[in-house]
Phi, psi and omega in degrees: 000131182290128179297150176295145170297153176284135170291325182259045186297338181279357180247129180292159177293145181275348183072185178101178181227158186237146174066055173290335178210162178305328181292347177279353180223100178249136179228129176237125181293139172255101188288155175292333178201156175266146175300139186281344177074007183288146187293345180269004179292126182273352185243131176270138179246132179246124173265110188245155168239132182223159173208141179072012180220143177279163178298312179299325179296316179297316180300320180295318179297318180294314180301317180296320183293321185264002176078035178248165171284157182301327182288347180281347177252121186234168181211164180272326182204153176284143177237149185302143178287317187266062183196170170262115186230149177232133183200167175268141166238156176229153177202166179305136184301324183298342181271348184301318182300333182285353179281354177300129182086000178286119184217110182231127178303138179083007182220129177228130172272111186278324177196163177231154175207186178219160185204159182283335184251147173287141176288131182236158178305131179095354179281063177205153180271332182167202181217147175251129185249145167234113187239142179240126176251126183249155180073028181292135180261344182211086181295330178297320177294320178300317180294318181297316179294318180297319179294325175296318180295325178298317184280316189267344187092168182253132173304124187275049183286157169278133180291162182302332181296341178295337190254010173089162183299327179263357178072019186247009181300319182295316179297323178292324175295318178300316182294326176298315179297316182292338178270008178095008176095002184274138174201144188291331186245122185295318180296313179299319181303311180297317181298312184289320179295318178297320179298322179292316175302317182295321179298316180293323174301312179300324179294319177296315178299316179298322179295319179291322177298315183293335180260009179071029184247021185303310182247013180273131178278124178262152174298123181094357176303144166273108181264146179241134177284130185296322186280316188256340183082001179294144182247147174205157179275135179279114176262338183225090181304325181294335177276319186275339181300315177300327177291323176292320179299328179270005181063025172286324177226161176217149174295153177242161176241171188270135157252091195301140178173163186296338180264000178290139174286119185277143174284180177226175172050232187297320180294321177297318181296320180295315181291327177294329176304316183293316178298315181298317180297332181266359175076026178229173175231173178297334179291335182305327189281351175296333181292342180278352179059224183296339183282342181229050178295323178098150178197180175251148180228137178304137176281340180215151177225157181265149173278126179270129177046058183288147176215143183227132175225141177227135177217109184062235181259022180242130177242134179241126182244144171227138177189160174252151175224151176293163176304134177091357179260153190253126177293331181295337176292324175296315182297320182294330177292330180275310187283321184052065182296146179292326178232139182244141178208180182299143174238138185283075175216117175285166176292163171284092189284000000 
């Protein structure tokens, strides 16, 4: 897979390495809502801190301790195993009392509350990251690149980890579609089809980056309002460009599928280039059924409450990202690694 062009190509890489220890990668969930704590809430909420454990692993341990099924413990988003992470889990309130004496290395229940609704996947606004890069050779370059990302936004690319350890998940998804959508394993089918959609999104994003169209509004773009998420077709780029410059709206890219809102005019032609080059059409994705319905994804996202510190050869970054965006994309713009590969970090789901 061809690496994305750098948005900050005019700034040299700062060098260094990431995630020497779990403490170099901290993630705190930004929930869509806080539990209300009212006494009629049937669901207990746990604010946990974990390290060295995945979210499903923690949920399984809690369920086993309180005598529930694994599906009775839910979460809004997956958090990295090899990091210090904080997030909400939910389970029936009546089981909370059974957590007394629950003691598992690498897991701390920081507080509990209750709520009327069960926590479900996607019930979060984003994640706040604290990242440490060590062995930096040019802290000035790191700061310059980071400041560009603050002003221009971050390319909302899917990280390399989306495409598997061997980088072939997307190709396997493509082959499933070309074979009519059939695959022996349901989990793999969903994983590979999503990877193929993600790969094509990255290709569209890369094409726009290479042509200097990252934040440029094209005739026919599907634009998304930053505050409400509402989408509309751009009929007058000269009218919508100032709104994009002010980050009121942003262009979106395709997660191809029959239910995706299609662009028109220039934007349609650009996205069609990617499909043609890959030997597929928009009709190809009908074979994926429910797994490839299609949607639009922002081409750029803003860094929330960014902060930068440098001391010697160590750089410390803080920022927020919306759900589904990858912190490793920020790091690659700063470090500019000579070779890119998977990093064990799920998206901020």
